C-alpha positions in Angstrom: 0.1 0.3 0.0 1.0 3.7 -0.7 0.2 7.1 0.5 -0.5 9.4 -1.7 -0.2 13.4 -0.2 -1.6 16.2 -2.6 -0.7 19.3 -1.0 -2.7 22.8 -2.8 -0.2 25.4 -2.8 -0.2 28.5 -0.6 -2.0 31.3 -1.2 -1.0 32.9 -4.7 -0.9 36.8 -5.4 -4.4 37.2 -6.5 -3.9 41.1 -7.1 -0.5 41.4 -8.6 0.4 41.2 -12.1 2.1 37.7 -11.7 -0.4 35.4 -9.9 2.4 32.5 -9.9 3.9 33.4 -6.6 3.2 33.0 -2.9 2.1 36.3 -1.4 3.4 36.6 2.5 0.2 34.7 3.9 1.1 31.9 1.3 4.6 31.9 2.8 2.9 31.6 6.1 0.7 29.0 5.4 3.5 26.9 4.0 5.6 27.1 6.9 3.0 25.5 8.8 2.2 22.7 7.0 5.7 21.2 8.3 3.9 21.3 11.4 0.8 19.4 9.5 3.4 17.0 8.4 4.9 16.6 11.9 1.7 15.7 13.8 1.4 13.0 11.2 4.2 11.7 11.6 4.8 11.7 7.9 8.4 11.2 6.6 7.9 11.1 2.8 10.2 8.7 0.7 9.6 11.0 -2.6 8.7 14.4 -2.9 7.1 15.8 -6.2 6.0 19.0 -7.5 4.8 20.8 -10.3 6.9 23.8 -12.2 5.4 27.0 -11.2 6.5 28.6 -8.7 3.9 28.7 -6.5 4.6 24.8 -6.4 8.1 25.4 -5.6 8.0 28.0 -3.0 5.2 25.9 -1.2 7.4 22.8 -1.4 10.7 24.9 0.1 8.7 25.9 3.0 7.2 23.5 4.3 9.6 20.5 3.7 12.3 21.9 5.8 12.5 19.2 8.7 13.5 16.6 5.8 16.6 18.2 5.4 17.8 17.6 1.7 15.1 15.1 0.1 15.1 15.0 -3.2 12.2 17.1 -5.0 11.2 15.4 -8.7 9.4 18.4 -11.0 7.0 17.0 -13.6 5.3 19.5 -15.2 2.1 17.5 -15.3 1.0 18.6 -12.2 0.7 22.1 -13.0 -2.9 24.1 -13.2 -4.7 24.7 -16.3 -3.8 28.1 -17.7 -7.0 30.3 -16.3 -5.5 33.1 -18.0 -5.9 31.7 -21.4 -9.6 30.1 -20.3 -10.8 33.7 -19.3 -9.1 35.0 -22.3 -11.1 33.0 -24.8 -14.1 33.7 -23.1 -13.7 37.6 -23.2 -10.3 39.2 -24.7 -10.7 42.0 -21.8 -9.9 39.1 -19.3 -6.6 38.1 -20.9 -4.7 40.0 -18.9 -4.8 40.8 -14.8 -4.9 44.2 -15.5 -7.7 43.9 -17.8 -9.7 41.7 -15.1 -8.9 44.4 -12.4 -10.2 47.3 -14.6 -13.2 45.3 -15.5 -14.0 44.6 -11.6 -13.4 48.2 -10.9 -16.3 49.3 -12.3 -18.7 46.5 -10.6 -20.4 46.7 -7.4 -19.8 43.2 -5.8 -16.4 42.6 -7.9 -15.8 39.0 -6.1 -19.2 37.9 -7.0 -19.2 39.3 -10.6 -15.9 37.5 -11.0 -16.8 34.3 -9.6 -20.0 34.5 -12.2 -17.5 34.9 -15.2 -14.9 32.5 -14.2 -17.5 29.8 -13.7 -19.0 30.7 -17.4 -15.3 30.8 -18.7 -14.6 27.3 -16.9 -18.1 26.0 -18.4 -17.3 27.0 -22.1 -13.9 25.6 -22.2 -15.1 22.2 -20.7 -17.7 22.0 -23.4 -15.6 23.2 -26.1 -12.7 22.1 -28.9 -12.0 25.5 -29.6 -8.4 25.8 -30.8 -7.6 29.0 -29.2 -7.3 27.0 -26.0 -3.7 26.2 -24.5 -4.7 23.1 -23.2 -8.1 21.4 -24.1 -10.4 20.5 -21.1 -9.9 16.6 -22.6 -6.1 17.1 -22.6 -6.2 18.6 -19.2 -7.8 15.5 -17.9 -5.2 13.2 -19.4 -2.6 14.8 -18.3 -3.4 14.4 -14.6 -4.9 10.8 -15.2 -1.5 9.7 -16.6 0.4 11.7 -13.9 -1.5 10.3 -11.0 -1.2 7.1 -12.7 2.5 6.8 -13.0 3.1 7.9 -9.1 1.0 5.4 -8.0 2.7 2.6 -9.9 6.3 4.1 -9.8 6.0 4.5 -6.0 3.9 1.9 -5.0 5.0 1.0 -1.2 5.9 4.4 -0.5 4.9 7.6 0.8 4.8 10.6 -1.8 4.2 14.0 -1.2 3.0 16.0 -4.4 2.8 20.1 -4.6 0.2 21.1 -7.3 -2.9 23.1 -7.6 -7.0 22.9 -6.7 -7.7 22.0 -10.5 -5.7 18.4 -10.6 -6.6 17.9 -7.0 -10.5 18.4 -7.8 -10.3 16.3 -10.8 -8.9 13.5 -8.8 -10.8 13.8 -6.4 -14.3 13.6 -8.6 -12.9 10.7 -10.3 -12.2 8.8 -7.2 -15.8 9.6 -5.7 -17.3 8.6 -9.0 -18.4 12.3 -9.9 -19.1 13.8 -13.2 -15.6 14.8 -14.0 -17.1 18.3 -15.0 -18.5 19.0 -11.6 -14.8 19.0 -10.5 -15.2 22.9 -10.0 -17.6 22.0 -6.9 -14.8 20.8 -5.3 -12.2 22.9 -6.1 -14.2 26.1 -4.9 -13.9 24.3 -1.5 -10.2 23.5 -1.5 -8.1 25.7 1.0 -4.5 26.8 0.1 -2.6 24.2 1.8 -4.9 22.0 2.4 -3.9 18.2 2.4 -5.8 15.3 0.3 -4.6 11.8 1.0 -4.9 9.2 -1.7 -3.9 5.3 -0.9 -3.2 2.8 -3.4 -3.1 -0.9 -3.6 -2.6 -3.9 -5.8 0.6 -2.4 -7.2 -0.8 1.0 -7.3 -3.7 0.0 -9.6 -6.4 0.3 -7.3 -6.8 4.1 -6.0 -9.2 5.2 -3.4 -9.5 8.3 -1.5 -8.7 8.4 2.4 -9.3 12.2 3.2 -10.0 15.4 1.5 -8.6 18.9 1.9 -7.4 18.4 5.3 -6.4 21.7 7.4 -6.7 21.5 10.8 -3.1 23.1 10.9 -5.1 26.4 10.2 -8.6 26.0 12.0 -6.4 26.2 15.3 -7.3 29.5 17.3 -4.2 31.5 16.4 -4.3 30.9 12.9 -8.0 30.6 11.8 -6.9 34.0 9.8 -4.9 31.5 7.1 -7.9 29.9 5.7 -7.9 31.6 2.2 -9.0 29.7 -1.2 -7.0 31.5 -3.9 
């Protein structure tokens, strides 16, 4: 049996021109993750991360107690390209600056953003538009293959994987037998730094969801303000 721990990155820089980096709060979340690992008695045999900067930074700040553990980089664990998806939906949203400018005129900016984001995602999931840098089908295949390879290659080991909400939600959806297009329902609930545990059996061929979105380390009295979703 293997245990695969999927870690969502710490809070990214939503309001910055470059989303792909941890905010100061995201660094605190990643640092606290080391306490969560210690509480679980987790001593990973293997660490893997996507190639995004927020994955690298989350791994860096949360694995300090494990010394010089080697970290494999696998871009298949990267998030979908939300900026491209938004840009195809509405060219106004092709850049962070464009989104901010649009939201500045909205009385309820976050509500408006969520509406347009969900609509853009629905369009992506139901379209084969070649303007997308990666189709919905390609995204599904990429995540399925990445998880399958880890489960077989590292069977019998404890593995930590640093990824994003999209891949984790898609995997949870699949293992729960949900329609894969419902993965956004799970995605909205995933906290930054949340831990999702998968157990594998039969040489890595049988996978089951053990826990989803664990974040008790952030729920303690002094750290409740660290629960975020971006």
